[in-house]
C-alpha positions in Angstrom: 119.7 48.2 100.8 117.5 50.2 103.2 120.5 51.2 105.4 122.4 52.2 102.3 119.6 54.5 101.2 119.5 56.1 104.6 123.3 56.6 104.4 123.0 58.3 101.0 120.2 60.5 102.2 122.2 61.6 105.3 125.1 62.5 103.1 122.9 64.6 100.9 121.0 66.4 103.6 123.8 68.6 104.8 123.7 72.1 106.1 125.9 75.0 105.0 126.9 78.3 106.6 128.6 81.4 105.4 131.9 80.1 106.9 131.7 77.1 104.4 131.6 79.4 101.4 134.9 80.0 99.5 136.2 81.1 96.1 137.1 78.2 93.9 134.8 75.8 95.6 134.4 73.7 92.5 138.0 73.9 91.3 138.4 70.1 91.7 134.9 68.8 91.3 133.8 70.9 88.4 136.7 73.2 87.3 134.9 74.8 84.3 131.7 75.6 86.3 132.1 79.4 86.2 133.1 79.3 82.5 130.0 77.3 81.7 127.7 79.7 83.6 129.2 82.7 81.9 129.0 81.2 78.4 125.2 80.5 78.9 124.8 84.1 80.2 126.5 85.5 77.2 124.1 83.6 74.9 121.2 84.9 77.0 122.4 88.5 76.7 122.6 88.2 72.9 119.1 86.6 72.7 117.4 89.1 75.0 119.3 91.7 77.0 116.5 92.1 79.5 116.9 88.5 80.6 120.3 89.1 82.3 118.8 92.0 84.2 116.1 89.7 85.5 118.7 87.0 86.5 120.8 89.6 88.4 117.9 90.3 90.7 117.4 86.6 91.5 120.1 86.9 94.2 118.1 89.5 96.1 114.8 87.6 95.8 116.4 84.3 96.8 118.8 85.3 99.6 116.3 87.5 101.6 113.9 84.5 102.0 115.5 81.9 104.3 119.0 82.5 102.9 120.6 81.9 99.5 119.2 78.4 98.8 117.5 78.6 95.4 114.1 78.2 97.1 112.7 80.7 94.7 113.4 78.4 91.7 111.1 75.6 93.0 107.8 75.1 91.1 104.6 74.6 93.0 103.7 71.1 94.1 100.4 69.6 95.4 101.7 70.0 98.9 103.8 73.2 98.6 103.2 76.7 97.2 106.5 78.0 95.9 107.8 81.6 95.8 107.3 82.3 92.1 103.7 83.5 92.6 104.5 85.4 95.8 103.3 89.0 95.8 106.6 90.5 94.9 107.5 87.9 92.3 104.4 87.2 90.3 104.5 88.9 86.9 107.9 90.3 87.9 110.5 87.5 88.1 111.2 86.0 84.8 113.9 84.2 82.7 113.9 81.1 84.8 114.6 79.2 81.6 118.1 80.7 81.5 118.8 79.1 84.9 117.4 75.8 83.4 119.9 76.2 80.5 122.8 76.8 82.9 121.8 73.8 85.0 121.5 71.5 82.0 125.0 72.5 80.8 126.5 71.9 84.3 124.8 68.5 84.7 126.3 67.4 81.4 129.8 68.5 82.5 129.6 67.6 86.3 126.4 65.7 87.2 125.1 66.4 90.7 127.9 68.7 91.7 127.0 72.4 91.3 124.0 73.7 93.3 121.3 75.9 91.9 121.9 78.3 94.8 125.5 78.8 93.5 124.2 79.1 90.0 122.1 82.1 91.0 125.2 83.7 92.7 127.4 83.1 89.6 124.8 84.2 87.1 124.0 87.4 89.0 127.6 88.3 89.0 127.9 87.6 85.3 124.8 89.6 84.5 126.6 92.7 86.0 130.0 92.0 84.4 128.6 91.3 81.0 126.7 94.6 80.9 129.6 96.8 81.7 129.7 96.5 85.5 132.3 95.2 87.9 133.5 91.6 88.0 134.3 89.9 91.2 135.3 86.6 92.8 132.3 84.8 94.2 132.2 82.6 97.3 130.6 79.3 96.5 129.5 76.1 98.3 125.8 76.6 99.0 123.2 73.9 99.1 119.7 73.9 97.6 116.6 74.0 99.8 114.2 71.1 100.1 111.2 73.4 100.2 109.9 76.9 99.5 107.5 79.3 101.2 105.2 81.6 99.3 104.0 83.2 102.5 107.6 84.0 103.6 108.4 85.6 100.3 105.2 87.7 100.3 105.8 88.8 103.8 109.5 89.7 103.5 110.1 91.1 100.0 109.4 94.9 99.6 107.0 96.3 97.1 107.7 99.1 94.6 105.7 101.4 96.9 108.2 101.0 99.7 109.8 104.1 101.2 113.3 104.5 102.4 112.5 103.8 106.0 110.8 100.5 105.2 113.8 99.5 103.1 116.4 100.5 105.7 114.6 98.5 108.4 114.4 95.5 106.1 118.1 95.5 105.2 119.1 96.0 108.8 117.4 92.7 109.7 120.1 91.1 107.5 123.0 93.2 108.9 123.1 95.2 105.6 123.8 98.9 106.1 122.2 102.0 104.6 125.2 102.1 102.3 124.5 98.5 101.2 120.9 99.3 100.6 121.7 102.2 98.3 124.5 100.5 96.4 122.4 97.3 95.9 119.5 99.4 94.7 121.8 100.2 91.8 120.9 96.8 90.4 118.1 98.8 88.7 120.8 100.3 86.5 119.7 97.7 84.0 116.3 96.3 83.1 112.7 97.3 82.9 109.7 97.8 85.3 106.0 97.4 84.7 103.4 100.2 84.6 101.6 98.3 87.4 104.5 99.3 89.7 104.1 103.0 89.1 100.4 103.7 88.5 99.9 105.1 92.0 102.9 107.4 91.6 101.4 108.9 88.5 97.8 109.3 89.5 97.3 108.8 93.3 100.5 109.1 95.3 99.7 108.5 99.0 95.9 108.6 98.3 96.2 112.2 97.2 94.6 111.8 93.8 97.7 113.5 92.4 101.1 112.5 91.0 104.2 112.1 93.1 105.7 115.6 93.4 109.2 114.1 93.4 108.9 113.2 89.7 110.5 115.6 87.3 107.6 117.2 85.3 109.1 116.3 81.9 109.7 112.7 83.0 106.2 112.5 84.4 104.9 113.4 80.9 106.9 110.6 79.4 105.5 108.2 82.0 101.9 109.4 81.5 102.3 108.5 77.8 103.8 105.1 78.6 101.3 104.3 81.3 97.9 106.1 80.8 95.1 105.1 83.1 93.7 102.6 80.6 97.1 100.9 79.9 97.8 97.2 80.0 99.8 97.4 83.2 102.2 94.8 82.0 103.7 97.4 79.6 107.3 98.1 80.7 109.5 101.1 80.9 113.2 101.5 81.4 114.4 101.5 85.0 117.0 104.1 84.1 118.0 105.9 80.9 120.8 103.4 80.0 118.9 100.2 80.6 121.3 97.7 79.0 124.4 99.2 80.5 125.4 98.7 84.1 126.7 102.1 85.2 125.9 104.9 87.7 123.3 106.5 85.4 120.6 105.2 87.8 121.8 107.5 90.5 122.1 110.5 88.2 118.5 109.9 87.2 117.4 109.8 90.9 119.1 113.2 91.5 117.2 114.5 88.5 113.9 113.2 89.7 113.7 110.6 87.0 113.6 107.5 89.2 111.1 104.9 87.7 110.0 103.2 90.9 108.9 104.9 94.2 111.3 102.6 96.0 114.1 104.1 93.9 113.2 107.8 94.0 112.6 107.7 97.8 116.4 107.0 98.2 117.1 110.6 97.0 114.2 112.3 98.9 115.1 110.7 102.2 118.0 112.4 104.1 119.7 109.2 105.4 120.1 107.7 101.9 120.3 110.9 99.8 124.1 111.4 100.5 124.9 108.0 99.1 122.8 108.5 96.0 124.5 111.9 95.4 128.0 110.3 96.0 127.4 107.4 93.6 126.0 109.7 91.0 129.3 111.5 90.9 131.7 108.5 91.4 131.0 105.3 89.4 134.1 103.6 90.7 132.9 103.9 94.3 129.4 102.7 93.4 130.9 99.6 91.8 133.1 98.9 94.8 130.1 99.3 97.2 127.9 97.2 95.0 130.4 94.3 95.0 130.7 94.5 98.8 126.9 94.4 99.1 126.5 91.5 96.8 129.1 89.5 98.7 127.5 90.3 102.0 124.0 89.4 100.7 125.4 86.2 99.2 126.6 85.1 102.6 123.0 84.9 104.0 122.4 81.3 104.8 119.9 79.2 106.7 120.5 76.3 109.0 118.1 74.1 107.1 119.1 70.8 105.5 119.9 71.0 101.8 121.0 69.1 98.7 122.4 69.7 95.2 119.3 69.5 93.0 119.6 67.8 89.6 116.7 70.0 88.4 116.4 73.5 89.8 112.6 73.4 89.7 112.1 70.3 91.8 113.8 68.5 94.8 115.6 65.3 94.1 113.4 62.1 94.4 113.4 60.4 97.8 111.7 57.3 99.3 108.1 58.0 100.4 108.7 57.3 104.0 111.5 59.9 104.1 109.3 62.6 102.6 106.5 62.0 105.2 109.0 62.1 108.0 110.6 65.3 106.7 107.1 66.9 106.4 106.3 66.0 110.0 109.6 67.5 111.2 108.9 70.7 109.4 105.4 70.8 111.0 106.9 70.3 114.4 109.3 73.2 113.9 106.5 75.5 112.9 104.4 74.8 116.0 
């Protein structure tokens, strides 16, 4: 029995790479997987349009931290601080219950087959397609991580205060170009942001005690009303002027000085990114094309860590106690 358990564990603890990913990965093992995901996303969109915008950004928050492995979905445990409360995620990432709903539906149809990491990829694509954006064929076959790292997430993910130079340098670490950066920033075509993320822009940009001069004066007046100094900073505003439609209005708003976040508006004020913002503001088709290319490249980011297909996206699958202690010791050895 002991040897059988070890065999099963070894089968589960595989590693995946971008070369393993392919369209139609579940065509034999769970042929309706993509249909099931999209059906749940359709229901989520009807219930609350903002939820699909939140889900779309899961791919970015997941893939930049140790690859696309659904580590961001893991809840905290007594021995692990997960990524949900990392600096860039706390009070920002939301709608985890939609992923739970997708996973539950998939487990009923094909138990233990579809990874949570692949669910993020499919659901992110569907969030775009269902709100008017492009549709594309996703590459699947990822495994779910066995652990998460709040520190890694906090240290890697950019803040709303980031400028274009910081963002360019971050994306370059993942072999993503300036073009990819600008196109993927177009994910802010749908959804909302919190007053917390823009208070410094309105009242103390760069420690000046003044508002960001890049903000259009009329738009600044709107934001001052939405986010006065005494506001509950969890109040939200639209990330662009068509917040439930995935289109190129986001770029038109940046050209007009109406970007909500500093990390958005900086893309137009910085010369190296400005040309792409202007181009996409004029040509939605080219924006859609570049966005798909960027999402596919980002989705190929993988780690060489062991993984599994979680039955519950919030927790790793149960294992014998001796295996968990050995795995923890191995991780400690790697970090030394």
